[in-house]
PDBQT receptor file of N, H, CA, C and O in Angstrom, charges set to zero:
ATOM      1  N   MET A   1     115.218  84.366 100.507  1.00  0.00    +0.000 N 
ATOM      2  CA  MET A   1     114.748  84.796 101.789  1.00  0.00    +0.000 C 
ATOM      3  C   MET A   1     115.174  86.245 101.998  1.00  0.00    +0.000 C 
ATOM      4  O   MET A   1     116.299  86.599 101.645  1.00  0.00    +0.000 OA
ATOM      5  N   PRO A   2     114.318  87.093 102.557  1.00  0.00    +0.000 N 
ATOM      6  CA  PRO A   2     114.687  88.494 102.746  1.00  0.00    +0.000 C 
ATOM      7  C   PRO A   2     115.991  88.641 103.535  1.00  0.00    +0.000 C 
ATOM      8  O   PRO A   2     116.193  88.006 104.570  1.00  0.00    +0.000 OA
ATOM      9  N   GLU A   3     116.850  89.485 103.017  1.00  0.00    +0.000 N 
ATOM     10  H   GLU A   3     116.686  90.001 102.176  1.00  0.00    +0.000 HD
ATOM     11  CA  GLU A   3     118.136  89.795 103.653  1.00  0.00    +0.000 C 
ATOM     12  C   GLU A   3     119.109  88.622 103.700  1.00  0.00    +0.000 C 
ATOM     13  O   GLU A   3     120.204  88.764 104.244  1.00  0.00    +0.000 OA
ATOM     14  N   ARG A   4     118.740  87.466 103.143  1.00  0.00    +0.000 N 
ATOM     15  H   ARG A   4     117.850  87.351 102.700  1.00  0.00    +0.000 HD
ATOM     16  CA  ARG A   4     119.627  86.299 103.167  1.00  0.00    +0.000 C 
ATOM     17  C   ARG A   4     119.549  85.560 101.834  1.00  0.00    +0.000 C 
ATOM     18  O   ARG A   4     118.987  84.466 101.769  1.00  0.00    +0.000 OA
ATOM     19  N   PRO A   5     120.103  86.141 100.769  1.00  0.00    +0.000 N 
ATOM     20  CA  PRO A   5     120.039  85.488  99.462  1.00  0.00    +0.000 C 
ATOM     21  C   PRO A   5     120.687  84.103  99.484  1.00  0.00    +0.000 C 
ATOM     22  O   PRO A   5     121.712  83.888 100.130  1.00  0.00    +0.000 OA
ATOM     23  N   GLY A   6     120.072  83.187  98.774  1.00  0.00    +0.000 N 
ATOM     24  H   GLY A   6     119.239  83.361  98.249  1.00  0.00    +0.000 HD
ATOM     25  CA  GLY A   6     120.604  81.841  98.679  1.00  0.00    +0.000 C 
ATOM     26  C   GLY A   6     120.135  80.898  99.779  1.00  0.00    +0.000 C 
ATOM     27  O   GLY A   6     120.331  79.687  99.680  1.00  0.00    +0.000 OA
ATOM     28  N   VAL A   7     119.514  81.440 100.831  1.00  0.00    +0.000 N 
ATOM     29  H   VAL A   7     119.355  82.424 100.912  1.00  0.00    +0.000 HD
ATOM     30  CA  VAL A   7     119.012  80.602 101.921  1.00  0.00    +0.000 C 
ATOM     31  C   VAL A   7     117.593  80.176 101.581  1.00  0.00    +0.000 C 
ATOM     32  O   VAL A   7     116.750  81.007 101.243  1.00  0.00    +0.000 OA
ATOM     33  N   ARG A   8     117.339  78.894 101.672  1.00  0.00    +0.000 N 
ATOM     34  H   ARG A   8     118.024  78.219 101.946  1.00  0.00    +0.000 HD
ATOM     35  CA  ARG A   8     115.999  78.374 101.367  1.00  0.00    +0.000 C 
ATOM     36  C   ARG A   8     115.040  78.736 102.506  1.00  0.00    +0.000 C 
ATOM     37  O   ARG A   8     115.328  78.445 103.667  1.00  0.00    +0.000 OA
ATOM     38  N   PRO A   9     113.900  79.371 102.185  1.00  0.00    +0.000 N 
ATOM     39  CA  PRO A   9     112.969  79.756 103.244  1.00  0.00    +0.000 C 
ATOM     40  C   PRO A   9     112.337  78.547 103.931  1.00  0.00    +0.000 C 
ATOM     41  O   PRO A   9     112.096  77.515 103.306  1.00  0.00    +0.000 OA
ATOM     42  N   ASP A  10     112.076  78.695 105.218  1.00  0.00    +0.000 N 
ATOM     43  H   ASP A  10     112.272  79.533 105.726  1.00  0.00    +0.000 HD
ATOM     44  CA  ASP A  10     111.450  77.621 105.978  1.00  0.00    +0.000 C 
ATOM     45  C   ASP A  10     109.940  77.834 106.125  1.00  0.00    +0.000 C 
ATOM     46  O   ASP A  10     109.246  76.983 106.681  1.00  0.00    +0.000 OA
ATOM     47  N   LYS A  11     109.429  78.968 105.628  1.00  0.00    +0.000 N 
ATOM     48  H   LYS A  11     109.993  79.660 105.177  1.00  0.00    +0.000 HD
ATOM     49  CA  LYS A  11     107.995  79.262 105.619  1.00  0.00    +0.000 C 
ATOM     50  C   LYS A  11     107.730  80.250 104.483  1.00  0.00    +0.000 C 
ATOM     51  O   LYS A  11     108.674  80.845 103.963  1.00  0.00    +0.000 OA
ATOM     52  N   PRO A  12     106.470  80.440 104.085  1.00  0.00    +0.000 N 
ATOM     53  CA  PRO A  12     106.185  81.324 102.952  1.00  0.00    +0.000 C 
ATOM     54  C   PRO A  12     106.355  82.808 103.319  1.00  0.00    +0.000 C 
ATOM     55  O   PRO A  12     105.898  83.257 104.370  1.00  0.00    +0.000 OA
ATOM     56  N   TYR A  13     107.010  83.542 102.443  1.00  0.00    +0.000 N 
ATOM     57  H   TYR A  13     107.381  83.177 101.589  1.00  0.00    +0.000 HD
ATOM     58  CA  TYR A  13     107.211  84.978 102.617  1.00  0.00    +0.000 C 
ATOM     59  C   TYR A  13     106.577  85.715 101.455  1.00  0.00    +0.000 C 
ATOM     60  O   TYR A  13     106.298  85.127 100.410  1.00  0.00    +0.000 OA
ATOM     61  N   ILE A  14     106.351  87.015 101.646  1.00  0.00    +0.000 N 
ATOM     62  H   ILE A  14     106.578  87.492 102.495  1.00  0.00    +0.000 HD
ATOM     63  CA  ILE A  14     105.843  87.866 100.584  1.00  0.00    +0.000 C 
ATOM     64  C   ILE A  14     106.695  89.129 100.561  1.00  0.00    +0.000 C 
ATOM     65  O   ILE A  14     107.114  89.625 101.606  1.00  0.00    +0.000 OA
ATOM     66  N   THR A  15     106.947  89.642  99.365  1.00  0.00    +0.000 N 
ATOM     67  H   THR A  15     106.607  89.239  98.515  1.00  0.00    +0.000 HD
ATOM     68  CA  THR A  15     107.681  90.886  99.195  1.00  0.00    +0.000 C 
ATOM     69  C   THR A  15     106.798  91.853  98.421  1.00  0.00    +0.000 C 
ATOM     70  O   THR A  15     106.292  91.523  97.348  1.00  0.00    +0.000 OA
ATOM     71  N   LEU A  16     106.617  93.043  98.969  1.00  0.00    +0.000 N 
ATOM     72  H   LEU A  16     107.028  93.311  99.840  1.00  0.00    +0.000 HD
ATOM     73  CA  LEU A  16     105.832  94.083  98.325  1.00  0.00    +0.000 C 
ATOM     74  C   LEU A  16     106.763  95.228  97.955  1.00  0.00    +0.000 C 
ATOM     75  O   LEU A  16     107.639  95.593  98.740  1.00  0.00    +0.000 OA
ATOM     76  N   THR A  17     106.583  95.796  96.771  1.00  0.00    +0.000 N 
ATOM     77  H   THR A  17     105.871  95.499  96.134  1.00  0.00    +0.000 HD
ATOM     78  CA  THR A  17     107.402  96.929  96.355  1.00  0.00    +0.000 C 
ATOM     79  C   THR A  17     106.505  98.059  95.878  1.00  0.00    +0.000 C 
ATOM     80  O   THR A  17     105.418  97.821  95.351  1.00  0.00    +0.000 OA
ATOM     81  N   ALA A  18     106.964  99.285  96.065  1.00  0.00    +0.000 N 
ATOM     82  H   ALA A  18     107.846  99.478  96.494  1.00  0.00    +0.000 HD
ATOM     83  CA  ALA A  18     106.252 100.462  95.585  1.00  0.00    +0.000 C 
ATOM     84  C   ALA A  18     107.276 101.509  95.177  1.00  0.00    +0.000 C 
ATOM     85  O   ALA A  18     108.326 101.637  95.806  1.00  0.00    +0.000 OA
ATOM     86  N   CYS A  19     106.973 102.251  94.135  1.00  0.00    +0.000 N 
ATOM     87  H   CYS A  19     106.120 102.147  93.623  1.00  0.00    +0.000 HD
ATOM     88  CA  CYS A  19     107.869 103.290  93.633  1.00  0.00    +0.000 C 
ATOM     89  C   CYS A  19     107.175 104.644  93.678  1.00  0.00    +0.000 C 
ATOM     90  O   CYS A  19     105.958 104.734  93.521  1.00  0.00    +0.000 OA
ATOM     91  N   HIS A  20     107.963 105.701  93.896  1.00  0.00    +0.000 N 
ATOM     92  H   HIS A  20     108.953 105.628  94.024  1.00  0.00    +0.000 HD
ATOM     93  CA  HIS A  20     107.445 107.063  93.870  1.00  0.00    +0.000 C 
ATOM     94  C   HIS A  20     108.458 107.944  93.182  1.00  0.00    +0.000 C 
ATOM     95  O   HIS A  20     109.633 107.887  93.546  1.00  0.00    +0.000 OA
ATOM     96  N   PRO A  21     108.089 108.740  92.231  1.00  0.00    +0.000 N 
ATOM     97  CA  PRO A  21     106.778 108.764  91.596  1.00  0.00    +0.000 C 
ATOM     98  C   PRO A  21     106.493 107.460  90.857  1.00  0.00    +0.000 C 
ATOM     99  O   PRO A  21     107.393 106.659  90.601  1.00  0.00    +0.000 OA
ATOM    100  N   LYS A  22     105.235 107.272  90.527  1.00  0.00    +0.000 N 
ATOM    101  H   LYS A  22     104.505 107.923  90.735  1.00  0.00    +0.000 HD
ATOM    102  CA  LYS A  22     104.783 106.042  89.881  1.00  0.00    +0.000 C 
ATOM    103  C   LYS A  22     105.675 105.720  88.681  1.00  0.00    +0.000 C 
ATOM    104  O   LYS A  22     105.979 106.595  87.870  1.00  0.00    +0.000 OA
ATOM    105  N   TYR A  23     106.085 104.474  88.580  1.00  0.00    +0.000 N 
ATOM    106  H   TYR A  23     105.838 103.763  89.239  1.00  0.00    +0.000 HD
ATOM    107  CA  TYR A  23     106.927 103.937  87.496  1.00  0.00    +0.000 C 
ATOM    108  C   TYR A  23     108.332 104.530  87.470  1.00  0.00    +0.000 C 
ATOM    109  O   TYR A  23     109.013 104.429  86.450  1.00  0.00    +0.000 OA
ATOM    110  N   ALA A  24     108.776 105.131  88.538  1.00  0.00    +0.000 N 
ATOM    111  H   ALA A  24     108.222 105.212  89.367  1.00  0.00    +0.000 HD
ATOM    112  CA  ALA A  24     110.131 105.683  88.604  1.00  0.00    +0.000 C 
ATOM    113  C   ALA A  24     110.890 104.991  89.738  1.00  0.00    +0.000 C 
ATOM    114  O   ALA A  24     110.302 104.259  90.534  1.00  0.00    +0.000 OA
ATOM    115  N   ALA A  25     112.178 105.228  89.799  1.00  0.00    +0.000 N 
ATOM    116  H   ALA A  25     112.656 105.823  89.153  1.00  0.00    +0.000 HD
ATOM    117  CA  ALA A  25     112.983 104.589  90.837  1.00  0.00    +0.000 C 
ATOM    118  C   ALA A  25     113.618 105.614  91.769  1.00  0.00    +0.000 C 
ATOM    119  O   ALA A  25     114.586 105.304  92.462  1.00  0.00    +0.000 OA
ATOM    120  N   GLN A  26     113.081 106.834  91.794  1.00  0.00    +0.000 N 
ATOM    121  H   GLN A  26     112.294 107.087  91.231  1.00  0.00    +0.000 HD
ATOM    122  CA  GLN A  26     113.658 107.860  92.661  1.00  0.00    +0.000 C 
ATOM    123  C   GLN A  26     113.501 107.484  94.129  1.00  0.00    +0.000 C 
ATOM    124  O   GLN A  26     114.428 107.668  94.917  1.00  0.00    +0.000 OA
ATOM    125  N   GLN A  27     112.356 106.969  94.495  1.00  0.00    +0.000 N 
ATOM    126  H   GLN A  27     111.603 106.819  93.855  1.00  0.00    +0.000 HD
ATOM    127  CA  GLN A  27     112.116 106.486  95.847  1.00  0.00    +0.000 C 
ATOM    128  C   GLN A  27     111.477 105.110  95.728  1.00  0.00    +0.000 C 
ATOM    129  O   GLN A  27     110.581 104.905  94.909  1.00  0.00    +0.000 OA
ATOM    130  N   ARG A  28     111.929 104.187  96.530  1.00  0.00    +0.000 N 
ATOM    131  H   ARG A  28     112.657 104.354  97.195  1.00  0.00    +0.000 HD
ATOM    132  CA  ARG A  28     111.391 102.830  96.440  1.00  0.00    +0.000 C 
ATOM    133  C   ARG A  28     111.242 102.232  97.830  1.00  0.00    +0.000 C 
ATOM    134  O   ARG A  28     112.151 102.304  98.656  1.00  0.00    +0.000 OA
ATOM    135  N   TRP A  29     110.068 101.637  98.072  1.00  0.00    +0.000 N 
ATOM    136  H   TRP A  29     109.329 101.579  97.401  1.00  0.00    +0.000 HD
ATOM    137  CA  TRP A  29     109.802 100.901  99.302  1.00  0.00    +0.000 C 
ATOM    138  C   TRP A  29     109.862  99.425  98.972  1.00  0.00    +0.000 C 
ATOM    139  O   TRP A  29     109.284  98.986  97.978  1.00  0.00    +0.000 OA
ATOM    140  N   ILE A  30     110.547  98.666  99.785  1.00  0.00    +0.000 N 
ATOM    141  H   ILE A  30     111.016  99.023 100.592  1.00  0.00    +0.000 HD
ATOM    142  CA  ILE A  30     110.567  97.209  99.669  1.00  0.00    +0.000 C 
ATOM    143  C   ILE A  30     110.245  96.670 101.053  1.00  0.00    +0.000 C 
ATOM    144  O   ILE A  30     110.979  96.910 102.012  1.00  0.00    +0.000 OA
ATOM    145  N   VAL A  31     109.141  95.942 101.147  1.00  0.00    +0.000 N 
ATOM    146  H   VAL A  31     108.544  95.748 100.368  1.00  0.00    +0.000 HD
ATOM    147  CA  VAL A  31     108.658  95.447 102.429  1.00  0.00    +0.000 C 
ATOM    148  C   VAL A  31     108.570  93.925 102.368  1.00  0.00    +0.000 C 
ATOM    149  O   VAL A  31     108.006  93.367 101.427  1.00  0.00    +0.000 OA
ATOM    150  N   HIS A  32     109.122  93.269 103.360  1.00  0.00    +0.000 N 
ATOM    151  H   HIS A  32     109.581  93.722 104.125  1.00  0.00    +0.000 HD
ATOM    152  CA  HIS A  32     109.072  91.809 103.454  1.00  0.00    +0.000 C 
ATOM    153  C   HIS A  32     108.165  91.424 104.612  1.00  0.00    +0.000 C 
ATOM    154  O   HIS A  32     108.112  92.112 105.631  1.00  0.00    +0.000 OA
ATOM    155  N   GLY A  33     107.462  90.332 104.445  1.00  0.00    +0.000 N 
ATOM    156  H   GLY A  33     107.505  89.773 103.617  1.00  0.00    +0.000 HD
ATOM    157  CA  GLY A  33     106.615  89.845 105.527  1.00  0.00    +0.000 C 
ATOM    158  C   GLY A  33     106.377  88.355 105.391  1.00  0.00    +0.000 C 
ATOM    159  O   GLY A  33     106.672  87.759 104.356  1.00  0.00    +0.000 OA
ATOM    160  N   GLU A  34     105.846  87.766 106.433  1.00  0.00    +0.000 N 
ATOM    161  H   GLU A  34     105.606  88.250 107.274  1.00  0.00    +0.000 HD
ATOM    162  CA  GLU A  34     105.464  86.353 106.376  1.00  0.00    +0.000 C 
ATOM    163  C   GLU A  34     104.064  86.266 105.783  1.00  0.00    +0.000 C 
ATOM    164  O   GLU A  34     103.153  86.975 106.210  1.00  0.00    +0.000 OA
ATOM    165  N   LEU A  35     103.905  85.406 104.816  1.00  0.00    +0.000 N 
ATOM    166  H   LEU A  35     104.645  84.830 104.469  1.00  0.00    +0.000 HD
ATOM    167  CA  LEU A  35     102.601  85.211 104.196  1.00  0.00    +0.000 C 
ATOM    168  C   LEU A  35     101.732  84.415 105.151  1.00  0.00    +0.000 C 
ATOM    169  O   LEU A  35     102.028  83.259 105.452  1.00  0.00    +0.000 OA
ATOM    170  N   GLU A  36     100.665  85.028 105.627  1.00  0.00    +0.000 N 
ATOM    171  H   GLU A  36     100.424  85.967 105.383  1.00  0.00    +0.000 HD
ATOM    172  CA  GLU A  36      99.783  84.378 106.593  1.00  0.00    +0.000 C 
ATOM    173  C   GLU A  36      98.866  83.364 105.920  1.00  0.00    +0.000 C 
ATOM    174  O   GLU A  36      98.644  82.270 106.439  1.00  0.00    +0.000 OA
ATOM    175  N   ARG A  37      98.335  83.741 104.758  1.00  0.00    +0.000 N 
ATOM    176  H   ARG A  37      98.514  84.629 104.336  1.00  0.00    +0.000 HD
ATOM    177  CA  ARG A  37      97.465  82.826 104.019  1.00  0.00    +0.000 C 
ATOM    178  C   ARG A  37      97.348  83.296 102.582  1.00  0.00    +0.000 C 
ATOM    179  O   ARG A  37      97.608  84.458 102.269  1.00  0.00    +0.000 OA
ATOM    180  N   ALA A  38      96.960  82.393 101.728  1.00  0.00    +0.000 N 
ATOM    181  H   ALA A  38      96.748  81.449 101.982  1.00  0.00    +0.000 HD
ATOM    182  CA  ALA A  38      96.688  82.692 100.320  1.00  0.00    +0.000 C 
ATOM    183  C   ALA A  38      95.306  82.139 100.010  1.00  0.00    +0.000 C 
ATOM    184  O   ALA A  38      94.997  80.999 100.355  1.00  0.00    +0.000 OA
ATOM    185  N   ILE A  39      94.490  82.935  99.370  1.00  0.00    +0.000 N 
ATOM    186  H   ILE A  39      94.742  83.861  99.090  1.00  0.00    +0.000 HD
ATOM    187  CA  ILE A  39      93.122  82.529  99.053  1.00  0.00    +0.000 C 
ATOM    188  C   ILE A  39      92.971  82.499  97.536  1.00  0.00    +0.000 C 
ATOM    189  O   ILE A  39      93.165  83.523  96.880  1.00  0.00    +0.000 OA
ATOM    190  N   PRO A  40      92.628  81.347  96.967  1.00  0.00    +0.000 N 
ATOM    191  CA  PRO A  40      92.444  81.260  95.517  1.00  0.00    +0.000 C 
ATOM    192  C   PRO A  40      91.339  82.209  95.048  1.00  0.00    +0.000 C 
ATOM    193  O   PRO A  40      90.324  82.370  95.726  1.00  0.00    +0.000 OA
ATOM    194  N   ARG A  41      91.539  82.831  93.897  1.00  0.00    +0.000 N 
ATOM    195  H   ARG A  41      92.363  82.701  93.346  1.00  0.00    +0.000 HD
ATOM    196  CA  ARG A  41      90.533  83.733  93.339  1.00  0.00    +0.000 C 
ATOM    197  C   ARG A  41      89.186  83.054  93.187  1.00  0.00    +0.000 C 
ATOM    198  O   ARG A  41      88.141  83.690  93.331  1.00  0.00    +0.000 OA
ATOM    199  N   SER A  42      89.212  81.765  92.896  1.00  0.00    +0.000 N 
ATOM    200  H   SER A  42      90.060  81.249  92.779  1.00  0.00    +0.000 HD
ATOM    201  CA  SER A  42      87.960  81.036  92.684  1.00  0.00    +0.000 C 
ATOM    202  C   SER A  42      87.075  81.042  93.932  1.00  0.00    +0.000 C 
ATOM    203  O   SER A  42      85.869  80.814  93.831  1.00  0.00    +0.000 OA
ATOM    204  N   GLN A  43      87.659  81.300  95.105  1.00  0.00    +0.000 N 
ATOM    205  H   GLN A  43      88.638  81.486  95.187  1.00  0.00    +0.000 HD
ATOM    206  CA  GLN A  43      86.880  81.345  96.350  1.00  0.00    +0.000 C 
ATOM    207  C   GLN A  43      86.273  82.730  96.592  1.00  0.00    +0.000 C 
ATOM    208  O   GLN A  43      85.463  82.900  97.504  1.00  0.00    +0.000 OA
ATOM    209  N   GLY A  44      86.656  83.709  95.788  1.00  0.00    +0.000 N 
ATOM    210  H   GLY A  44      87.313  83.570  95.047  1.00  0.00    +0.000 HD
ATOM    211  CA  GLY A  44      86.136  85.064  95.979  1.00  0.00    +0.000 C 
ATOM    212  C   GLY A  44      86.810  85.765  97.144  1.00  0.00    +0.000 C 
ATOM    213  O   GLY A  44      87.734  85.228  97.755  1.00  0.00    +0.000 OA
ATOM    214  N   LEU A  45      86.338  86.976  97.450  1.00  0.00    +0.000 N 
ATOM    215  H   LEU A  45      85.587  87.412  96.954  1.00  0.00    +0.000 HD
ATOM    216  CA  LEU A  45      86.911  87.745  98.548  1.00  0.00    +0.000 C 
ATOM    217  C   LEU A  45      86.453  87.183  99.892  1.00  0.00    +0.000 C 
ATOM    218  O   LEU A  45      85.312  86.737 100.015  1.00  0.00    +0.000 OA
ATOM    219  N   PRO A  46      87.328  87.198 100.901  1.00  0.00    +0.000 N 
ATOM    220  CA  PRO A  46      86.937  86.732 102.230  1.00  0.00    +0.000 C 
ATOM    221  C   PRO A  46      85.841  87.624 102.812  1.00  0.00    +0.000 C 
ATOM    222  O   PRO A  46      85.813  88.824 102.541  1.00  0.00    +0.000 OA
ATOM    223  N   ALA A  47      84.950  87.053 103.600  1.00  0.00    +0.000 N 
ATOM    224  H   ALA A  47      84.972  86.078 103.820  1.00  0.00    +0.000 HD
ATOM    225  CA  ALA A  47      83.836  87.806 104.180  1.00  0.00    +0.000 C 
ATOM    226  C   ALA A  47      84.328  89.004 104.989  1.00  0.00    +0.000 C 
ATOM    227  O   ALA A  47      83.730  90.078 104.914  1.00  0.00    +0.000 OA
ATOM    228  N   GLY A  48      85.401  88.845 105.759  1.00  0.00    +0.000 N 
ATOM    229  H   GLY A  48      85.887  87.973 105.820  1.00  0.00    +0.000 HD
ATOM    230  CA  GLY A  48      85.936  89.957 106.540  1.00  0.00    +0.000 C 
ATOM    231  C   GLY A  48      86.362  91.120 105.673  1.00  0.00    +0.000 C 
ATOM    232  O   GLY A  48      86.185  92.275 106.060  1.00  0.00    +0.000 OA
ATOM    233  N   TYR A  49      86.915  90.843 104.520  1.00  0.00    +0.000 N 
ATOM    234  H   TYR A  49      87.058  89.905 104.205  1.00  0.00    +0.000 HD
ATOM    235  CA  TYR A  49      87.326  91.901 103.606  1.00  0.00    +0.000 C 
ATOM    236  C   TYR A  49      86.098  92.613 103.059  1.00  0.00    +0.000 C 
ATOM    237  O   TYR A  49      86.100  93.838 102.933  1.00  0.00    +0.000 OA
ATOM    238  N   LEU A  50      85.070  91.878 102.738  1.00  0.00    +0.000 N 
ATOM    239  H   LEU A  50      85.068  90.884 102.840  1.00  0.00    +0.000 HD
ATOM    240  CA  LEU A  50      83.851  92.485 102.197  1.00  0.00    +0.000 C 
ATOM    241  C   LEU A  50      83.234  93.441 103.223  1.00  0.00    +0.000 C 
ATOM    242  O   LEU A  50      82.727  94.500 102.854  1.00  0.00    +0.000 OA
ATOM    243  N   ASP A  51      83.274  93.072 104.511  1.00  0.00    +0.000 N 
ATOM    244  H   ASP A  51      83.686  92.212 104.811  1.00  0.00    +0.000 HD
ATOM    245  CA  ASP A  51      82.748  93.954 105.542  1.00  0.00    +0.000 C 
ATOM    246  C   ASP A  51      83.528  95.264 105.608  1.00  0.00    +0.000 C 
ATOM    247  O   ASP A  51      82.933  96.332 105.744  1.00  0.00    +0.000 OA
ATOM    248  N   LEU A  52      84.860  95.189 105.512  1.00  0.00    +0.000 N 
ATOM    249  H   LEU A  52      85.344  94.321 105.401  1.00  0.00    +0.000 HD
ATOM    250  CA  LEU A  52      85.697  96.391 105.564  1.00  0.00    +0.000 C 
ATOM    251  C   LEU A  52      85.549  97.241 104.315  1.00  0.00    +0.000 C 
ATOM    252  O   LEU A  52      85.615  98.468 104.396  1.00  0.00    +0.000 OA
ATOM    253  N   ALA A  53      85.352  96.619 103.163  1.00  0.00    +0.000 N 
ATOM    254  H   ALA A  53      85.299  95.623 103.096  1.00  0.00    +0.000 HD
ATOM    255  CA  ALA A  53      85.263  97.348 101.895  1.00  0.00    +0.000 C 
ATOM    256  C   ALA A  53      84.081  98.326 101.910  1.00  0.00    +0.000 C 
ATOM    257  O   ALA A  53      84.152  99.378 101.275  1.00  0.00    +0.000 OA
ATOM    258  N   GLY A  54      83.018  98.000 102.610  1.00  0.00    +0.000 N 
ATOM    259  H   GLY A  54      82.961  97.145 103.126  1.00  0.00    +0.000 HD
ATOM    260  CA  GLY A  54      81.866  98.893 102.671  1.00  0.00    +0.000 C 
ATOM    261  C   GLY A  54      82.139 100.169 103.444  1.00  0.00    +0.000 C 
ATOM    262  O   GLY A  54      81.431 101.161 103.275  1.00  0.00    +0.000 OA
ATOM    263  N   ASP A  55      83.168 100.152 104.297  1.00  0.00    +0.000 N 
ATOM    264  H   ASP A  55      83.743  99.346 104.435  1.00  0.00    +0.000 HD
ATOM    265  CA  ASP A  55      83.506 101.336 105.102  1.00  0.00    +0.000 C 
ATOM    266  C   ASP A  55      84.361 102.351 104.361  1.00  0.00    +0.000 C 
ATOM    267  O   ASP A  55      84.606 103.441 104.878  1.00  0.00    +0.000 OA
ATOM    268  N   ARG A  56      84.810 102.022 103.184  1.00  0.00    +0.000 N 
ATOM    269  H   ARG A  56      84.611 101.136 102.764  1.00  0.00    +0.000 HD
ATOM    270  CA  ARG A  56      85.725 102.920 102.462  1.00  0.00    +0.000 C 
ATOM    271  C   ARG A  56      85.002 104.031 101.772  1.00  0.00    +0.000 C 
ATOM    272  O   ARG A  56      85.631 104.868 101.124  1.00  0.00    +0.000 OA
TER     273      ARG A  56
């Protein structure tokens, strides 16, 4: 569990990491959040995501 090693989580969490410069450890972001949902790849991209992707 974020910030509490050894504690069993009571809900699903996700941890995202990013490094700068790429593949280096000079700067590192570590972000924790609650996982809202997981969508199997076999279901494809959610319709809402497809609508936003066209705006990029």
